[in-house]
One Martini backbone bead per residue (centre of mass of N, CA, C, O) as a GRO file, in nm:
protein
   69
    1MET     BB    1   0.238  -0.423   0.486
    2PRO     BB    2   0.449  -0.693   0.624
    3PHE     BB    3   0.640  -0.467   0.748
    4GLY     BB    4   0.736  -0.270   0.989
    5LYS     BB    5   0.611   0.042   1.057
    6TYR     BB    6   0.372  -0.036   0.815
    7LYS     BB    7   0.223  -0.260   0.918
    8ASP     BB    8  -0.093  -0.330   0.786
    9ARG     BB    9  -0.078  -0.148   0.532
   10TYR     BB   10  -0.131   0.015   0.271
   11LEU     BB   11   0.053   0.136   0.004
   12VAL     BB   12  -0.110   0.408  -0.029
   13ASP     BB   13  -0.060   0.494   0.287
   14LEU     BB   14   0.218   0.554   0.219
   15PRO     BB   15   0.481   0.747   0.207
   16GLU     BB   16   0.681   0.866  -0.037
   17TYR     BB   17   0.956   0.847   0.105
   18TYR     BB   18   0.961   0.541   0.124
   19PHE     BB   19   0.989   0.472  -0.179
   20THR     BB   20   1.238   0.648  -0.231
   21TRP     BB   21   1.424   0.481  -0.062
   22PHE     BB   22   1.389   0.220  -0.228
   23LYS     BB   23   1.486   0.337  -0.491
   24GLN     BB   24   1.782   0.397  -0.384
   25LYS     BB   25   1.829   0.088  -0.239
   26GLY     BB   26   1.606  -0.117  -0.312
   27PHE     BB   27   1.389  -0.334  -0.394
   28PRO     BB   28   1.229  -0.601  -0.339
   29GLU     BB   29   1.172  -0.905  -0.410
   30GLY     BB   30   0.907  -0.960  -0.609
   31LYS     BB   31   0.579  -0.870  -0.569
   32LEU     BB   32   0.634  -0.642  -0.369
   33GLY     BB   33   0.838  -0.484  -0.534
   34LEU     BB   34   0.652  -0.433  -0.772
   35MET     BB   35   0.435  -0.271  -0.614
   36MET     BB   36   0.620  -0.049  -0.508
   37GLN     BB   37   0.702   0.056  -0.779
   38GLN     BB   38   0.424   0.138  -0.872
   39MET     BB   39   0.369   0.329  -0.631
   40TYR     BB   40   0.580   0.523  -0.685
   41GLU     BB   41   0.474   0.615  -0.959
   42ILE     BB   42   0.193   0.707  -0.854
   43LYS     BB   43   0.316   0.922  -0.647
   44VAL     BB   44   0.491   1.095  -0.836
   45ASN     BB   45   0.229   1.136  -1.042
   46GLY     BB   46  -0.033   1.200  -0.865
   47LEU     BB   47  -0.243   0.908  -0.852
   48GLU     BB   48  -0.390   0.821  -0.582
   49GLU     BB   49  -0.685   0.896  -0.624
   50LEU     BB   50  -0.749   0.643  -0.780
   51ILE     BB   51  -0.727   0.448  -0.539
   52TYR     BB   52  -0.919   0.592  -0.345
   53LYS     BB   53  -1.171   0.556  -0.526
   54ILE     BB   54  -1.167   0.249  -0.521
   55LYS     BB   55  -1.192   0.218  -0.200
   56ARG     BB   56  -1.465   0.357  -0.188
   57GLN     BB   57  -1.631   0.164  -0.386
   58TYR     BB   58  -1.446  -0.097  -0.255
   59PRO     BB   59  -1.468  -0.205   0.034
   60ALA     BB   60  -1.353  -0.373   0.273
   61PRO     BB   61  -1.428  -0.644   0.439
   62GLN     BB   62  -1.568  -0.735   0.725
   63PRO     BB   63  -1.523  -0.907   0.988
   64LYS     BB   64  -1.638  -1.164   1.143
   65ARG     BB   65  -1.831  -1.222   1.416
   66LYS     BB   66  -1.835  -1.373   1.716
   67PRO     BB   67  -2.039  -1.516   1.907
   68LYS     BB   68  -2.186  -1.499   2.202
   69LYS     BB   69  -2.202  -1.701   2.509
   0.00000   0.00000   0.00000
């Protein structure tokens, strides 16, 4: 999420009520809004485990550490 209380978190890690609020008030325009709408449908239908399984199989790469001087 690029803004707000849940900044820098994956959409799947946000609570369902967050997406429900946007469903009622309106999702943002553009790619983020589309992804949020899709995540709303995933959460409402109880399919988060599919995303968690993918996250476990393909973990995010760790940032490279700078060498100490």
